[in-house]
VEXKOL-178480 format. One record per residue (C-alpha): y, x, z; residue in one letter. Coordinates in steps of 0.25 Angstrom, whole numbers. Each point is the difference from the previous one (the first is absolute). Example, Ala and Ser with C-alpha at 12.3 -4.5 7.8 and 13.67 -1.06 7.14 Angstrom:
pt north=-18 east=49 up=31 residu=a
pt north=14 east=6 up=-2 residu=s
END
This chain:
pt north=644 east=394 up=678 residu=m
pt north=3 east=-13 up=-5 residu=r
pt north=4 east=4 up=-13 residu=a
pt north=-14 east=7 up=-1 residu=e
pt north=-6 east=-13 up=4 residu=l
pt north=7 east=-7 up=-11 residu=a
pt north=-5 east=10 up=-10 residu=r
pt north=-14 east=0 up=4 residu=a
pt north=1 east=-15 up=1 residu=g
pt north=4 east=-2 up=-15 residu=g
pt north=14 east=-4 up=6 residu=g
pt north=-4 east=-14 up=0 residu=g
pt north=3 east=-10 up=11 residu=p
pt north=-7 east=7 up=14 residu=s
pt north=-1 east=-14 up=8 residu=r
pt north=-8 east=-11 up=0 residu=w
pt north=8 east=-14 up=-3 residu=n
pt north=-2 east=-8 up=11 residu=a
pt north=5 east=-13 up=-7 residu=n
pt north=-11 east=-11 up=3 residu=p
pt north=0 east=-4 up=-15 residu=d
pt north=-2 east=13 up=-4 residu=d
pt north=-11 east=4 up=10 residu=v
pt north=-8 east=-14 up=-6 residu=q
pt north=2 east=4 up=-14 residu=r
pt north=-5 east=16 up=2 residu=s
pt north=-12 east=-6 up=6 residu=v
pt north=-3 east=-12 up=-10 residu=v
pt north=0 east=12 up=-9 residu=r
pt north=-9 east=9 up=8 residu=l
pt north=-9 east=-11 up=1 residu=v
pt north=0 east=-5 up=-14 residu=l
pt north=-2 east=15 up=-5 residu=a
pt north=-13 east=2 up=7 residu=l
pt north=-4 east=-13 up=-4 residu=v
pt north=1 east=1 up=-13 residu=e
pt north=-4 east=15 up=0 residu=f
pt north=-13 east=-5 up=6 residu=l
pt north=0 east=-12 up=-12 residu=r
pt north=0 east=11 up=-10 residu=k
pt north=-11 east=6 up=6 residu=l
pt north=-10 east=-12 up=2 residu=m
pt north=5 east=-4 up=-16 residu=e
pt north=-6 east=14 up=-2 residu=r
pt north=-12 east=0 up=7 residu=q
pt north=-2 east=-15 up=-5 residu=a
pt north=0 east=7 up=-15 residu=i
pt north=-9 east=9 up=3 residu=r
pt north=-10 east=-10 up=6 residu=r
pt north=0 east=-8 up=-11 residu=m
pt north=-1 east=12 up=-12 residu=e
pt north=-12 east=4 up=11 residu=a
pt north=-6 east=-14 up=-4 residu=g
pt north=-2 east=-2 up=16 residu=t
pt north=8 east=-13 up=1 residu=l
pt north=-3 east=-15 up=-4 residu=e
pt north=7 east=-6 up=-10 residu=p
pt north=7 east=-10 up=11 residu=q
pt north=2 east=13 up=11 residu=q
pt north=9 east=5 up=-14 residu=i
pt north=7 east=-13 up=1 residu=e
pt north=3 east=-3 up=14 residu=d
pt north=4 east=16 up=1 residu=m
pt north=10 east=-2 up=-12 residu=g
pt north=5 east=-13 up=6 residu=l
pt north=1 east=7 up=13 residu=a
pt north=8 east=11 up=-3 residu=l
pt north=10 east=-7 up=-11 residu=m
pt north=3 east=-10 up=14 residu=r
pt north=3 east=13 up=6 residu=l
pt north=8 east=8 up=-9 residu=e
pt north=8 east=-16 up=-1 residu=e
pt north=1 east=1 up=14 residu=t
pt north=6 east=14 up=1 residu=v
pt north=10 east=-3 up=-11 residu=t
pt north=5 east=-14 up=6 residu=d
pt north=2 east=7 up=15 residu=l
pt north=6 east=13 up=-7 residu=a
pt north=11 east=-10 up=-9 residu=a
pt north=1 east=-8 up=14 residu=r
pt north=7 east=14 up=6 residu=f
pt north=7 east=4 up=-12 residu=g
pt north=-9 east=11 up=-3 residu=l
pt north=-5 east=5 up=-15 residu=r
pt north=-13 east=3 up=-2 residu=p
pt north=3 east=15 up=-3 residu=e
pt north=5 east=2 up=14 residu=e
pt north=-15 east=-4 up=5 residu=l
pt north=-3 east=13 up=-4 residu=n
pt north=2 east=10 up=11 residu=l
pt north=7 east=14 up=-1 residu=d
pt north=-10 east=8 up=8 residu=l
pt north=9 east=13 up=-2 residu=g
pt north=-8 east=12 up=-5 residu=p
pt north=-12 east=-8 up=-1 residu=l
pt north=7 east=-8 up=-11 residu=g
pt north=0 east=-16 up=-3 residu=k
pt north=-10 east=-8 up=7 residu=l
pt north=-4 east=-8 up=-14 residu=m
END
C-alpha cells in the first residue's frame, strides 16, 4: 500500500515538514502569491478602465502609484524570506500555474 501511495504521489515527500522556519516561509509564500495574484488582477482591471475612459487622470495616477508600491512591497517581503519571484507562482496541479 505504501508503494502505491508513493507512486500516486509522484514519489515526493508525503509528510509536512514541521520545522518552524519552513512553516513561516511557506505561509509567507502562500500569502505573497495570493497578494501578487490580486495585484495583477487589479492592474488588469485598472488598464481596462483606463482604456474605457472611465477614470480621471488623478485616479489613474493614484492607482498606478498604489500598484507600483504594492509590487515593491511584495518583492521586498519575498526577498526577506529568501523567495524568488517565480516561487510566488503556485502550481495548481491539473489546473496549471496560478499566474
